[in-house]
Every structure is written in C-alpha cells, then in structure tokens.
C-alpha positions as CSV (number, residue, x, y, z in Angstrom):
1,X,-6.2,25.2,-5.3
2,X,-9.3,25.9,-3.1
3,X,-12.9,25.8,-4.3
4,X,-16.4,25.2,-3.0
5,X,-18.7,22.7,-4.5
6,X,-22.4,22.7,-3.8
7,X,-23.4,19.7,-1.7
8,X,-19.8,18.9,-0.9
9,X,-18.3,22.0,0.7
10,X,-14.7,23.2,0.6
11,X,-12.2,21.3,-1.5
12,X,-8.4,21.8,-1.3
13,X,-6.3,20.2,-4.0
14,X,-2.5,19.8,-3.8
15,X,-1.0,19.3,-7.2
16,X,2.5,17.7,-7.4
17,X,4.6,17.9,-10.6
18,X,7.7,16.3,-11.9
19,X,9.5,13.6,-10.1
20,X,9.3,12.5,-6.5
21,X,12.6,10.7,-5.6
22,X,15.0,10.2,-2.7
23,X,16.2,13.8,-3.1
24,X,12.9,15.5,-2.5
25,X,10.6,12.9,-0.9
26,X,11.0,14.6,2.5
27,X,9.8,17.9,1.1
28,X,6.9,16.1,-0.7
29,X,5.9,14.5,2.7
30,X,6.1,17.9,4.5
31,X,4.0,19.6,1.8
32,X,1.4,16.8,1.9
33,X,1.3,16.8,5.7
34,X,0.8,20.6,5.7
35,X,-1.9,20.3,3.1
36,X,-3.8,17.7,5.1
37,X,-3.4,19.8,8.3
38,X,-4.7,23.0,6.7
39,X,-7.6,21.3,4.9
40,X,-8.6,19.7,8.2
41,X,-8.5,22.9,10.1
42,X,-10.5,24.7,7.4
43,X,-13.0,21.9,7.2
44,X,-12.2,21.2,3.6
45,X,-11.9,17.9,1.7
46,X,-8.2,17.3,0.8
47,X,-7.2,15.8,-2.5
48,X,-3.8,15.1,-4.1
49,X,-3.4,15.5,-7.8
50,X,-0.5,13.4,-9.2
51,X,-1.5,13.7,-12.9
52,X,1.8,15.5,-13.6
53,X,4.1,13.3,-11.5
54,X,6.4,11.2,-13.7
55,X,8.3,9.2,-11.1
56,X,7.4,7.9,-7.7
57,X,10.2,5.9,-6.2
58,X,10.0,3.8,-3.0
59,X,10.9,6.9,-0.9
60,X,7.9,8.7,-2.5
61,X,5.6,5.9,-1.6
62,X,6.9,5.8,2.0
63,X,6.5,9.6,2.2
64,X,2.9,9.3,1.1
65,X,2.2,6.5,3.5
66,X,3.7,8.5,6.4
67,X,1.7,11.6,5.5
68,X,-1.6,9.6,5.3
69,X,-1.1,7.3,8.2
70,X,-3.4,9.2,10.5
71,X,-6.2,9.1,7.9
72,X,-5.7,5.3,7.5
73,X,-5.8,4.7,11.3
74,X,-9.1,6.6,11.5
75,X,-10.6,4.6,8.6
76,X,-10.4,7.5,6.1
77,X,-8.3,7.9,2.9
78,X,-6.9,10.7,0.8
79,X,-8.3,10.8,-2.7
80,X,-5.4,10.7,-5.1
81,X,-6.2,11.9,-8.6
82,X,-5.0,10.5,-11.9
83,X,-1.6,9.1,-11.3
84,X,0.2,8.0,-14.5
85,X,0.1,4.3,-15.1
86,X,3.5,3.5,-13.7
87,X,2.9,5.7,-10.6
88,X,-0.6,4.1,-10.1
89,X,1.0,0.6,-10.3
90,X,3.6,1.5,-7.8
91,X,1.0,2.9,-5.4
92,X,-1.3,-0.1,-5.9
93,X,1.5,-2.6,-5.4
94,X,2.6,-0.9,-2.2
95,X,-1.0,-1.1,-0.8
96,X,-0.9,2.3,1.0
97,X,-4.0,2.1,3.2
98,X,-4.4,5.9,3.5
99,X,-5.1,6.6,-0.2
100,X,-7.8,6.0,-2.7
101,X,-6.9,6.2,-6.4
102,X,-9.2,7.9,-8.9
103,X,-8.9,8.3,-12.6
104,X,-9.9,11.9,-12.7
105,X,-10.8,14.9,-10.5
106,X,-14.5,14.5,-11.3
107,X,-14.4,10.8,-10.2
108,X,-12.7,11.8,-6.9
109,X,-15.3,14.5,-6.3
110,X,-18.1,12.0,-7.0
111,X,-16.6,9.5,-4.6
112,X,-16.4,12.3,-1.9
113,X,-20.0,13.3,-2.5
114,X,-21.2,9.7,-2.1
115,X,-19.6,9.4,1.4
116,X,-22.1,9.3,4.2
117,X,-22.4,12.4,6.5
C-alpha cells in the first residue's frame, strides 16, 4: 500500500499475513528487504503491518533482524504496526534494534510525523 500524508510525505506499508515460520522466513526477509529498498529509493517512509501475523518463530525474528540491520546501524528503525500479543512479546524479548513497535497504524504515523527533519 502506498499513500501520501500531508506533512509526512510518502508512506509505503508492507502487510504480512498468516504465519512466518522456518519454511517461509527467507521469503519474508526478501520481501521486507525489497520493501525497504523500494521505499528508500522512492523517498517514502516504510512501515511493516503485522496485525494479521499469527506466528513468528525464531527464524522470523532473525529474518526481521537481518532485513532491518542497516536501519539499526544508521540509528533508524522500521515502524512495526500492531503485532498480536504473542508476536509482540517475541519481538520485544528478542530486542531487535531495527524495529519500533506501535499499537496501531495511526500511532506509527504519529511517531513518524514527530521525528525531526
């Protein structure tokens, strides 16, 4: 999903659904890396919506960490929207530095709008 918000600019949202497990974690990481690359090239803010993800195993968390590593190294983070409680807990426990968890899309957009520059 791509949209434009006044005062914020372009927004690109990648929505994941279902389960992310050992069988598809590689595809998840590739899709997220492509999403981040294309959003960066287009000058858009990238977001990841996990509101419809039911399972995020250790492979999924590692995939997310690999895909957001460059962001973390540059002091930035990917807004991750509304993970289900058990997914949120797994991500928080893992301490992935390249993500910031938000309870809703409006909360993530508000956080982006509050960033300097």
